[in-house]
Every structure is written in structure tokens, then in C-alpha cells.
C-alpha positions in Angstrom: -61.3 64.6 -26.6 -61.8 66.0 -23.3 -59.8 68.7 -21.4 -59.4 69.4 -17.5 -58.4 72.7 -16.5 -58.4 74.9 -13.2 -61.6 76.8 -12.7 -59.5 79.8 -12.1 -56.5 79.9 -14.6 -53.2 79.0 -12.8 -55.1 77.9 -9.5 -55.5 74.3 -9.7 -56.7 73.6 -6.1 -59.5 76.0 -6.5 -61.6 73.7 -8.4 -61.4 71.9 -11.8 -63.4 71.8 -15.0 -63.9 68.9 -17.3 -64.6 70.5 -20.8 -65.4 69.4 -24.2 -63.0 71.6 -26.2 -64.5 71.6 -29.5 -67.7 73.1 -28.1 -66.4 74.7 -24.7 -69.2 72.7 -23.0 -68.4 72.2 -19.5 -69.2 68.7 -18.6 -68.4 68.6 -14.9 -67.2 71.2 -12.2 -65.2 69.9 -9.4 -65.2 71.5 -6.1 -62.3 73.3 -4.6 -59.7 71.2 -2.7 -60.2 71.1 1.3 -58.0 73.5 3.3 -54.6 72.1 3.6 -54.4 70.5 0.3 -52.7 71.7 -2.9 -52.8 70.5 -6.5 -50.4 71.8 -9.1 -49.7 71.0 -12.6 -46.6 71.5 -14.6 -46.3 70.7 -18.5 -44.5 71.1 -21.4 -45.1 73.0 -23.5 -46.4 75.4 -20.9 -49.9 74.9 -20.8 -52.8 75.5 -18.3 -54.9 72.5 -19.5 -54.7 68.7 -19.9 -56.1 67.5 -23.2 -57.0 63.8 -23.0 -58.1 61.5 -26.1 -58.9 58.0 -26.0 -55.4 57.1 -27.3 -53.1 59.4 -25.9 -52.5 63.0 -24.4 -52.7 66.0 -26.9 -50.7 68.9 -26.8 -48.7 68.1 -23.8 -45.4 66.3 -24.1 -45.1 65.5 -20.6 -46.9 66.8 -17.4 -46.9 66.4 -13.7 -49.9 66.7 -11.4 -49.0 67.1 -7.8 -51.6 66.5 -4.9 -50.0 67.6 -1.6 -51.9 67.3 1.9 -52.5 65.3 5.1 -48.7 64.3 5.3 -48.7 62.8 1.7 -47.7 63.9 -1.9 -48.8 62.1 -4.7 -47.6 62.7 -8.3 -49.1 61.6 -11.5 -46.7 61.8 -14.2 -48.5 62.0 -17.9 -46.7 61.7 -21.1 -47.9 62.2 -24.7 -48.2 58.5 -25.3 -50.8 58.0 -22.8 -48.7 56.3 -20.2 -49.2 57.5 -16.4 -47.2 56.7 -13.4 -48.3 57.3 -9.9 -45.9 57.8 -7.0 -46.8 58.7 -3.5 -44.4 59.9 -1.0 -45.5 59.8 2.9 -44.0 62.7 5.0 
């Protein structure tokens, strides 16, 4: 299982961490987004991380990652069964 979480709690656009939850080992750090871009996550239950397993999402019934910037908004809808849906809206 892997976990994706913001490098600074609650601030998804300030960098991300890819972590092994059982050992708390950080596998990769992703840099903050460029100026003008925003990344947010809303999930249920309220959670500040996304847990991924080979077969399904763990601990997040539903969630939406939203990336906004450069006149475009992209949303990735996640659900516990592992299905993902990508939508892009050009402003």
C-alpha cells in the first residue's frame, strides 16, 4: 500500500509526498506546483491523504483531486473500488 499526502498538511499545491504507511518511509517528494496552479483534494471521510493498494483505495470512500491552472481545470474522481474518472474543463 502507498499513501499520497501534501508535504504541508492541508496545502496540496505546496508539494506532495509518496509514503509507505506501515514504515512511514518517504519514497518520493514532488516539488510544489508553479505559480498560478492549484491542487486540492476533498474526500470522504475527511482525510488529508489518499491511500492506494494494488486492488482498491483504502480509507477513502470517495475523493476528488482538482488541478487548476493555465485556463484549464482537471478533476480526478476516485472511489473505494479503485475506479477513477478524469474530467477536464477548459476555461
